[in-house]
C-alpha positions in Angstrom: 16.7 -20.2 -13.2 15.4 -21.7 -16.4 13.1 -19.9 -18.8 10.2 -22.1 -17.7 10.9 -21.5 -14.0 11.0 -17.8 -14.7 7.6 -18.0 -16.5 6.2 -19.7 -13.4 7.6 -17.0 -11.2 6.0 -14.3 -13.4 2.6 -16.1 -13.3 2.9 -16.4 -9.5 3.5 -12.6 -9.3 -0.3 -12.2 -10.1 -1.2 -14.1 -6.9 -2.1 -11.5 -4.2 -1.8 -12.3 -0.5 -5.4 -11.5 0.7 -4.5 -9.9 4.1 -1.4 -7.9 2.9 -2.7 -6.9 -0.6 0.8 -7.5 -2.1 1.8 -10.2 -4.5 3.5 -13.3 -3.2 6.7 -12.8 -5.2 7.3 -9.2 -3.9 6.7 -10.4 -0.4 9.4 -13.1 -1.0 6.9 -15.8 0.0 7.9 -18.2 -2.9 11.0 -20.2 -2.3 12.9 -23.1 -3.9 11.1 -23.3 -7.2 12.0 -26.2 -9.5 10.3 -27.6 -12.6 10.6 -31.3 -13.6 8.4 -33.3 -15.9 5.6 -30.8 -16.1 5.5 -30.3 -12.3 6.4 -27.1 -10.6 7.4 -27.5 -7.1 7.9 -24.7 -4.6 7.5 -23.6 -1.0 5.2 -20.8 0.2 6.5 -19.2 3.3 3.6 -17.8 5.2 3.8 -14.8 7.5 2.4 -16.8 10.4 2.0 -20.5 11.2 -1.6 -19.6 12.2 -2.5 -18.6 8.7 -5.9 -19.9 7.7 -5.5 -19.2 4.0 -3.6 -22.2 2.6 -6.6 -23.4 0.5 -6.9 -19.9 -0.9 -3.2 -19.9 -1.9 -3.5 -23.3 -3.5 -6.5 -22.2 -5.6 -5.0 -18.9 -6.6 -1.6 -20.4 -7.6 -3.3 -23.2 -9.7 -5.5 -20.5 -11.5 -2.4 -18.4 -12.2 -0.2 -21.1 -13.6 -2.1 -24.2 -14.8 -3.4 -23.6 -18.4 -1.4 -20.3 -18.6 2.1 -21.5 -18.5 2.8 -24.0 -21.3 4.6 -27.1 -20.1 3.2 -27.0 -16.5 0.5 -29.5 -15.7 0.6 -29.6 -11.9 1.8 -27.7 -8.9 3.2 -29.3 -5.7 3.2 -26.8 -2.9 5.1 -27.1 0.5 4.5 -24.9 3.4 6.7 -23.0 5.8 6.2 -20.0 8.1 8.4 -17.1 9.2 6.8 -14.3 11.3 8.0 -10.8 10.1 10.3 -9.0 12.4 9.5 -5.7 14.0 12.8 -3.9 13.3 12.3 -1.5 16.2 12.5 -4.4 18.7 15.8 -5.6 17.4 17.1 -2.0 17.4 16.1 -1.2 21.0 16.1 -4.5 22.9 18.9 -7.1 22.9 16.3 -9.9 22.7 15.4 -12.0 19.7 11.6 -11.2 19.6 9.9 -10.6 16.2 6.8 -8.9 17.7 5.4 -7.7 20.9 1.6 -7.8 21.2 -0.1 -6.2 24.3 -3.5 -7.3 25.5 -5.3 -4.5 27.3 -8.7 -3.6 28.8 -10.3 -0.5 30.1 -11.5 -2.2 33.3 -11.0 -5.3 35.3 -13.3 -8.4 35.1 -13.7 -8.5 31.3 -11.6 -11.6 30.8 -8.5 -9.8 29.4 -6.1 -12.5 31.0 -8.3 -15.3 29.7 -8.0 -13.8 26.2 -4.2 -13.3 26.5 -3.8 -16.9 27.8 -5.9 -18.5 25.0 -4.3 -16.3 22.3 -0.8 -17.4 23.4 -1.7 -21.1 23.6 -3.4 -21.2 20.2 -0.5 -19.4 18.5 1.9 -21.9 20.1 -0.3 -24.8 19.1 0.0 -23.5 15.5 3.8 -23.9 15.6 4.8 -20.4 16.5 7.3 -19.7 19.2 5.4 -17.7 21.9 6.3 -15.9 25.1 3.8 -14.6 27.7 4.6 -11.8 30.1 2.2 -11.4 33.1 2.5 -7.6 33.4 -0.3 -7.4 35.8 2.4 -7.2 38.5 0.1 -6.6 41.5 -2.5 -9.2 40.6 -0.8 -12.0 38.7 -3.3 -14.6 37.5 -1.6 -16.3 34.6 0.2 -19.1 36.6 -3.2 -20.4 37.7 -4.7 -20.1 34.2 -1.8 -22.2 32.7 -1.8 -24.7 35.5 1.6 -23.7 36.8 0.6 -23.1 40.4 3.4 -21.5 42.5 6.4 -22.8 40.5 9.8 -21.1 40.7 11.9 -20.2 37.7 15.4 -21.6 37.5 18.3 -19.3 37.0 21.0 -19.8 34.3 23.9 -17.5 34.6 22.5 -14.0 35.2 19.0 -14.7 33.7 15.8 -16.4 34.8 14.4 -19.2 32.7 10.7 -18.9 31.9 8.4 -21.6 32.9 6.6 -23.5 30.0 3.1 -24.8 29.6 1.1 -25.7 26.5 4.2 -24.7 24.5 4.1 -21.2 25.9 7.1 -19.7 27.7 5.8 -17.5 30.6 7.1 -15.3 33.5 5.0 -13.7 36.2 5.4 -12.2 39.7 3.2 -15.0 40.7 6.3 -17.2 40.5 8.4 -14.8 42.6 6.3 -13.7 45.6 4.3 -15.2 48.4 0.8 -15.7 47.2 -0.6 -14.8 50.6 1.0 -11.4 50.8 0.0 -8.3 48.9 2.2 -6.7 46.2 2.7 -3.0 47.0 4.5 -1.1 44.3 4.7 2.5 43.0 5.1 3.5 39.4 8.9 3.3 39.1 8.9 -0.1 40.7 6.3 -1.4 38.3 8.3 -0.1 35.4 11.4 -1.9 36.7 9.7 -5.2 37.1 8.2 -5.1 33.6 11.6 -4.2 32.1 13.2 -7.1 34.0 10.7 -9.5 32.5 11.9 -8.5 29.0 15.7 -8.3 29.5 16.5 -10.5 32.5 14.7 -13.6 31.3 16.3 -16.0 28.8 13.5 -16.3 26.3 15.2 -17.6 23.3 13.9 -16.8 19.8 10.2 -15.8 19.8 7.8 -15.1 17.0 5.2 -13.5 19.4 5.6 -12.0 22.8 2.2 -11.6 24.3 2.0 -9.1 27.2 -1.0 -9.3 29.6 -1.4 -5.7 30.9 -3.2 -4.7 34.0 -6.6 -3.1 33.3 -7.0 0.7 32.9 -4.7 3.4 31.7 -2.3 3.6 34.7 1.5 3.3 35.2 2.0 -0.1 33.9 0.4 0.3 30.4 2.0 3.7 30.0 5.5 2.4 31.0 5.2 -0.5 28.6 4.1 1.6 25.6 6.7 4.3 26.3 9.6 1.9 26.9 9.1 -0.9 24.5 8.4 -0.9 20.8 4.9 -2.5 20.8 3.9 -4.0 17.5 0.2 -3.5 18.5 -2.4 -3.9 21.1 -5.6 -6.0 21.3 -8.3 -4.3 23.4 -10.7 -6.5 25.2 -14.3 -5.5 26.3 -17.5 -7.0 27.5 -20.6 -6.0 25.4 -22.3 -3.8 28.0 -21.9 0.0 27.7 -20.0 0.5 31.0 -17.2 -1.8 29.8 -17.2 -0.4 26.3 -16.8 3.1 27.5 -13.8 2.1 29.6 -12.3 0.2 26.6 -12.8 3.3 24.5 -10.5 5.2 26.9 -7.9 2.4 26.7 -7.9 2.4 22.9 -7.7 6.2 22.9 -4.6 6.0 25.2 -2.8 3.7 22.8 -3.7 6.0 19.9 -2.1 8.9 21.8 1.1 6.8 22.4 1.2 5.9 18.6 0.8 2.2 19.3 -1.4 0.5 16.7 -4.7 -0.9 17.9 -4.8 -4.3 16.2 -8.5 -4.5 16.9 -11.3 -5.1 19.6 -12.4 -8.4 21.1 -15.8 -8.7 22.6 -15.6 -11.3 25.4 -18.4 -12.9 27.4 -20.9 -12.2 24.5 -24.4 -13.6 24.8 -27.8 -13.2 26.5 -26.5 -12.3 29.9 -24.3 -9.4 29.0 -25.8 -8.8 25.5 -23.8 -8.5 22.4 -22.6 -6.0 19.8 -20.8 -3.5 22.1 -17.4 -4.5 20.9 -18.3 -4.3 17.3 -19.8 -0.8 17.8 -16.6 0.3 19.5 -14.5 -1.0 16.6 -16.6 0.8 14.1 -16.4 4.0 16.2 -12.6 3.8 16.5 -12.3 2.7 12.8 -10.3 -0.4 13.9 -10.9 -4.1 13.0 -13.5 -6.1 15.1 -11.3 -9.2 15.9 -14.1 -11.5 17.1 -16.7 -12.3 19.7 -16.1 -14.9 22.4 -19.4 -16.4 23.7 -20.1 -16.5 27.4 -19.4 -20.0 28.5 -18.9 -21.5 32.1 -16.3 -23.8 30.7 -14.1 -20.9 29.9 -14.1 -19.9 33.6 -13.5 -23.5 34.7 -10.6 -23.8 32.3 -9.0 -20.7 33.9 -9.6 -22.0 37.4 -8.1 -25.4 36.7 -5.3 -24.4 34.4 -6.8 -25.9 31.2 -7.4 -23.2 28.6 -10.6 -24.0 26.7 -8.9 -23.5 23.4 -6.9 -26.6 24.2 -9.3 -28.6 26.4 -12.4 -28.1 24.2 -11.1 -26.6 20.9 -14.3 -27.6 19.1 -16.7 -25.9 21.5 -18.1 -22.5 20.4 -15.8 -20.6 22.8 -12.7 -22.8 22.0 -13.3 -22.4 18.3 -13.8 -18.6 18.7 -10.4 -18.3 20.5 -8.7 -20.3 17.8 -10.1 -18.0 15.1 -9.2 -15.0 17.1 -5.5 -16.1 17.2 -5.5 -16.5 13.4 -7.1 -13.0 13.0 -4.6 -11.4 15.4 -1.6 -13.1 13.7 -2.8 -11.7 10.3 -3.3 -8.2 11.7 0.3 -8.3 13.1 1.6 -9.1 9.6 -0.5 -6.2 8.1 0.9 -3.8 10.7 4.4 -5.0 9.9 3.9 -4.3 6.2 2.8 -0.7 7.0 6.3 -0.1 8.5 8.4 -1.7 5.8 8.5 -1.8 2.0 8.9 -5.6 2.0 8.0 -8.1 4.7 11.3 -9.1 6.2 11.0 -12.9 5.9 14.5 -13.6 7.3 16.0 -15.5 10.2 17.0 -13.4 13.2 20.8 -13.3 13.5 
């Protein structure tokens, strides 16, 4: 590295990543720096493809270098993204997943599966590699929400292949059972089914595995949290107090299990159910409030007809709220990663 390139690197070490509160050199976010004819060219490797802060980085880098490093008149910045790896996953599961994010709720009917579906779809649309497990084994709804009907996964060797929609790889008991017959399982059987979805499916490399849990604090959430290294959990609630009180118990359960609560989502917010309950819960639990999804009949229609609103109507208030939620959750995943490692491990999974 030339003296001028080193001076640029030193100047860039004053640029702080806003979410992670560390400088971009320490975080190994600056790659392939070259200087030619007064132009410094380099790549910034973001910790998520869904990062909304590109303009912030451009402004901060220009302020740090232009006028402060003699001989540099202009910056040319390229972009890449590598989601940090939760090292516990690689240590305990023989699957190439960088993070596992559960979506939970204290009660049914609050739109948890809708949130999980739209979160997965938006992350995939941003360029991330996303898997989605329908861990609501007894009441699988995700095939309908993704427009997959009653498809059947193919088998390759000794593993199932997930079925893909909107760039998301998904597996569900809805693909494996008769939709007209009830699913009857006890706790050990639920645990076995969830584990199979992790280890007996050929997922390929994933940046985010989103797990849609059944509501409540029963066997399935407990089995997942105790058996797999969850990077974090998103808790979904409606605004009214009865839903908030149940969501409080769900958040408390994950606290007890030492699973980071990434934050609270207030779904179906608006005149009918009111608003503010999710934000109050977040304040009470001292966790981030991730966002408010407005009550909109189009969200329900999207779920019924397999067209998530974040894709079919991305500029609608609800569609935009889901897209913003995905960016916020992705940023929170990176923050949690930083809390468990000295440096964000921006490396390719081997």
